[in-house]
Structure formats: structure tokens, C-alpha cells
Backbone as ProteinMPNN parsed JSONL, in Angstrom:
{"seq_chain_A": "MVKAGFHLEQHSVYPSTNVEDVYTKMMGNILKAFDAYTKKGLGWILNAVIKLDITLSKLNPLRGCSYLVLP", "coords_chain_A": {"N_chain_A": [[-23.063, -36.719, -173.557], [-23.585, -33.332, -173.058], [-25.998, -31.184, -171.787], [-27.268, -27.93, -172.278], [-29.009, -25.136, -170.992], [-30.909, -22.216, -171.667], [-32.368, -19.34, -170.454], [-34.29, -16.756, -171.447], [-35.295, -13.284, -171.792], [-38.742, -12.214, -171.739], [-40.982, -11.359, -174.397], [-43.395, -9.112, -175.62], [-45.954, -9.644, -177.927], [-47.944, -8.207, -180.272], [-50.89, -7.736, -182.378], [-49.987, -5.855, -184.241], [-47.284, -6.18, -184.227], [-44.146, -6.902, -185.724], [-43.413, -10.028, -186.365], [-41.242, -11.357, -187.449], [-39.101, -9.641, -186.874], [-39.021, -9.853, -184.077], [-38.43, -12.57, -183.844], [-35.892, -12.645, -185.076], [-34.452, -11.038, -183.289], [-34.688, -12.575, -180.922], [-33.38, -14.967, -181.69], [-30.826, -13.95, -182.052], [-30.269, -13.279, -179.395], [-30.255, -15.826, -178.225], [-28.062, -16.983, -179.538], [-26.032, -15.269, -178.624], [-26.114, -15.851, -175.884], [-25.351, -18.536, -175.955], [-22.811, -18.247, -177.037], [-21.527, -16.823, -174.976], [-21.643, -18.819, -173.074], [-19.991, -20.803, -174.181], [-17.572, -19.491, -174.189], [-16.429, -19.834, -171.774], [-14.171, -21.26, -171.701], [-14.342, -23.957, -172.233], [-14.339, -25.057, -174.734], [-16.428, -26.107, -176.208], [-18.645, -27.179, -178.829], [-21.481, -26.335, -180.712], [-23.546, -28.842, -181.573], [-26.095, -29.794, -182.169], [-29.494, -28.692, -182.012], [-31.638, -29.853, -179.762], [-34.054, -29.491, -178.528], [-36.482, -26.934, -178.485], [-38.266, -24.737, -176.711], [-41.058, -22.707, -176.918], [-43.019, -20.519, -175.298], [-46.244, -19.308, -175.191], [-48.442, -16.818, -174.055], [-51.666, -15.562, -173.426], [-52.44, -12.197, -173.266], [-54.31, -10.454, -170.982], [-55.234, -7.508, -170.429], [-56.04, -5.281, -167.734], [-59.164, -3.699, -167.595], [-61.284, -0.885, -167.277], [-64.603, -1.076, -166.019], [-66.753, 0.092, -164.862], [-68.463, 2.97, -163.491], [-67.706, 5.254, -161.04], [-68.935, 7.621, -158.82], [-67.148, 10.199, -157.503], [-66.375, 12.112, -154.57]], "CA_chain_A": [[-23.608, -35.5, -174.103], [-23.896, -32.327, -172.051], [-27.103, -30.322, -172.197], [-27.225, -26.57, -171.748], [-30.291, -24.453, -171.09], [-30.841, -20.758, -171.629], [-33.648, -18.685, -170.17], [-34.168, -15.392, -171.942], [-36.379, -12.371, -171.43], [-40.002, -12.352, -172.448], [-41.332, -10.284, -175.325], [-44.824, -8.984, -175.909], [-46.25, -9.628, -179.358], [-49.293, -7.707, -180.524], [-51.237, -7.908, -183.797], [-49.218, -4.936, -185.083], [-45.863, -6.48, -184.065], [-43.494, -7.643, -186.796], [-42.954, -11.257, -185.724], [-39.909, -11.678, -187.962], [-38.135, -8.854, -186.105], [-38.925, -10.46, -182.749], [-37.726, -13.846, -184.035], [-34.485, -12.335, -185.332], [-33.872, -10.557, -182.034], [-34.6, -13.699, -179.991], [-32.325, -15.868, -182.151], [-29.571, -13.283, -181.729], [-30.064, -13.418, -177.95], [-29.898, -17.223, -177.964], [-26.688, -17.188, -180.001], [-25.154, -14.545, -177.696], [-26.064, -16.618, -174.639], [-24.541, -19.73, -176.206], [-21.44, -17.793, -177.214], [-21.009, -16.541, -173.631], [-21.516, -20.12, -172.412], [-18.833, -21.521, -174.72], [-16.349, -18.733, -173.93], [-15.935, -20.148, -170.435], [-12.953, -22.017, -171.845], [-14.594, -25.387, -172.322], [-14.09, -25.503, -176.097], [-17.566, -26.866, -176.722], [-19.178, -26.826, -180.138], [-22.909, -26.643, -180.857], [-23.693, -29.95, -182.498], [-27.491, -29.88, -182.58], [-30.522, -28.18, -181.11], [-32.501, -31.005, -179.524], [-35.391, -29.061, -178.132], [-36.676, -25.495, -178.36], [-39.602, -24.461, -176.172], [-41.564, -21.341, -177.019], [-44.243, -20.457, -174.515], [-47.084, -18.158, -175.498], [-49.508, -16.56, -173.095], [-52.582, -14.523, -173.856], [-52.434, -11.039, -172.383], [-55.628, -9.91, -170.674], [-55.005, -6.309, -169.633], [-57.175, -4.815, -166.925], [-59.963, -2.651, -168.227], [-62.341, -0.339, -166.43], [-65.91, -1.557, -166.468], [-67.846, 0.762, -164.15], [-68.277, 4.387, -163.218], [-67.934, 5.58, -159.652], [-68.995, 9.044, -158.536], [-66.244, 10.527, -156.421], [-66.686, 13.43, -153.977]], "C_chain_A": [[-23.965, -34.58, -172.936], [-24.993, -31.438, -172.603], [-26.962, -28.964, -171.536], [-28.596, -25.947, -171.938], [-30.106, -22.958, -170.956], [-32.247, -20.218, -171.397], [-33.49, -17.212, -170.53], [-35.402, -14.58, -171.576], [-37.62, -12.612, -172.28], [-40.221, -11.141, -173.348], [-42.834, -10.283, -175.539], [-45.002, -8.879, -177.419], [-47.714, -9.26, -179.52], [-49.626, -7.914, -182.0], [-50.418, -7.015, -184.731], [-47.716, -5.208, -185.034], [-45.339, -7.256, -185.266], [-42.829, -8.863, -186.166], [-41.557, -11.64, -186.212], [-38.828, -10.908, -187.215], [-37.934, -9.443, -184.714], [-38.149, -11.768, -182.834], [-36.228, -13.608, -184.227], [-33.784, -11.884, -184.061], [-33.683, -11.709, -181.041], [-33.499, -14.68, -180.402], [-30.947, -15.264, -181.882], [-29.243, -13.412, -180.251], [-29.65, -14.837, -177.578], [-28.447, -17.479, -178.365], [-25.681, -16.465, -179.109], [-25.01, -15.311, -176.389], [-25.21, -17.867, -174.818], [-23.077, -19.356, -176.358], [-20.796, -17.496, -175.861], [-20.77, -17.847, -172.872], [-20.263, -20.856, -172.875], [-17.522, -20.794, -174.447], [-15.81, -18.955, -172.521], [-14.693, -21.04, -170.499], [-13.136, -23.514, -171.994], [-14.345, -25.938, -173.726], [-15.224, -26.304, -176.697], [-18.01, -26.321, -178.074], [-20.649, -27.218, -180.169], [-23.062, -27.674, -181.957], [-25.121, -30.03, -183.036], [-28.369, -29.184, -181.551], [-31.535, -29.305, -180.97], [-33.93, -30.568, -179.247], [-35.416, -27.55, -178.004], [-38.11, -25.277, -177.905], [-39.915, -22.985, -176.335], [-42.911, -21.342, -176.313], [-44.987, -19.169, -174.847], [-48.174, -18.039, -174.449], [-50.382, -15.442, -173.633], [-52.589, -13.422, -172.812], [-53.859, -10.535, -172.219], [-55.449, -8.675, -169.803], [-56.26, -5.911, -168.859], [-57.871, -3.679, -167.657], [-61.009, -2.172, -167.218], [-63.693, -0.782, -166.941], [-67.059, -0.884, -165.705], [-67.48, 2.214, -163.897], [-68.609, 4.633, -161.763], [-67.922, 7.087, -159.48], [-68.108, 9.311, -157.318], [-66.582, 11.908, -155.871], [-65.721, 14.512, -154.465]], "O_chain_A": [[-24.572, -35.008, -171.954], [-24.926, -30.993, -173.749], [-26.58, -28.867, -170.37], [-29.268, -26.205, -172.937], [-29.242, -22.494, -170.212], [-33.194, -20.61, -172.079], [-32.646, -16.515, -169.968], [-36.41, -15.114, -171.115], [-37.547, -13.143, -173.388], [-39.711, -10.051, -173.09], [-43.461, -11.339, -175.626], [-44.299, -8.128, -178.095], [-48.602, -9.917, -178.976], [-48.74, -8.233, -182.792], [-50.181, -7.377, -185.883], [-46.948, -4.538, -185.725], [-46.006, -8.161, -185.767], [-41.796, -8.739, -185.508], [-40.772, -12.198, -185.445], [-37.755, -11.449, -186.948], [-36.806, -9.522, -184.228], [-37.301, -12.043, -181.985], [-35.401, -14.285, -183.618], [-32.657, -12.297, -183.785], [-32.64, -11.807, -180.394], [-32.763, -15.171, -179.547], [-30.011, -15.98, -181.526], [-28.088, -13.627, -179.883], [-28.794, -15.031, -176.715], [-27.694, -18.112, -177.626], [-24.593, -16.984, -178.861], [-23.91, -15.411, -175.844], [-24.431, -18.219, -173.932], [-22.198, -20.063, -175.866], [-19.649, -17.874, -175.623], [-19.806, -17.962, -172.117], [-19.556, -21.458, -172.067], [-16.461, -21.417, -174.471], [-14.831, -18.321, -172.125], [-14.218, -21.519, -169.469], [-12.167, -24.265, -171.889], [-14.161, -27.143, -173.896], [-15.003, -27.102, -177.607], [-17.777, -25.159, -178.408], [-21.022, -28.298, -179.71], [-22.75, -27.416, -183.12], [-25.329, -30.302, -184.218], [-28.024, -29.101, -180.372], [-32.209, -29.67, -181.934], [-34.888, -31.205, -179.685], [-34.479, -26.952, -177.475], [-39.054, -25.595, -178.628], [-39.132, -22.122, -175.937], [-43.825, -22.077, -176.688], [-44.42, -18.078, -174.79], [-48.752, -19.035, -174.015], [-49.885, -14.487, -174.229], [-52.727, -13.686, -171.617], [-54.534, -10.226, -173.201], [-55.503, -8.769, -168.576], [-57.385, -6.174, -169.284], [-57.231, -2.816, -168.256], [-61.537, -2.949, -166.422], [-63.914, -0.858, -168.149], [-68.218, -1.256, -165.887], [-66.332, 2.623, -164.07], [-69.686, 4.257, -161.299], [-67.0, 7.759, -159.942], [-68.296, 8.727, -156.251], [-67.025, 12.781, -156.618], [-65.84, 15.671, -154.067]]}, "name": "protein", "num_of_chains": 1, "seq": "MVKAGFHLEQHSVYPSTNVEDVYTKMMGNILKAFDAYTKKGLGWILNAVIKLDITLSKLNPLRGCSYLVLP"}
């Protein structure tokens, strides 16, 4: 069995973000990456997805917290 890995771009998800749209876009990107991988002439067929890692990180944007008098 040969394993293939794909690393795709990150997406920011906010409370107002439609998660289904992001999911659909990401799945399309995964399928495009796999399609490009298989078009290298190897004739491989996707038999199963063994593992799918989704990494989430909390975004802590910088915020101003003080006032400085400037000349």
C-alpha cells in the first residue's frame, strides 16, 4: 500500500463564517490535489481514506490596551 499526503492552505473560520462552504471548498481542494497526484501517469485509484487530520487553532488578534500621548 502506498500512502499519499496533501498539505493544503489554511482557512480562517469566524463565528459568522458558513462552515459548510469552507468544508465544500476544502474537499474540492483535496480532490483536486489527489487528481493532480494521480495524473502523473501512475494509474492509481483512491481505495480508502485512512486518516484525515484537521487542525484548529484559536486566533488571538493583537488589541490595543493603553493610551500613549504623542508629541
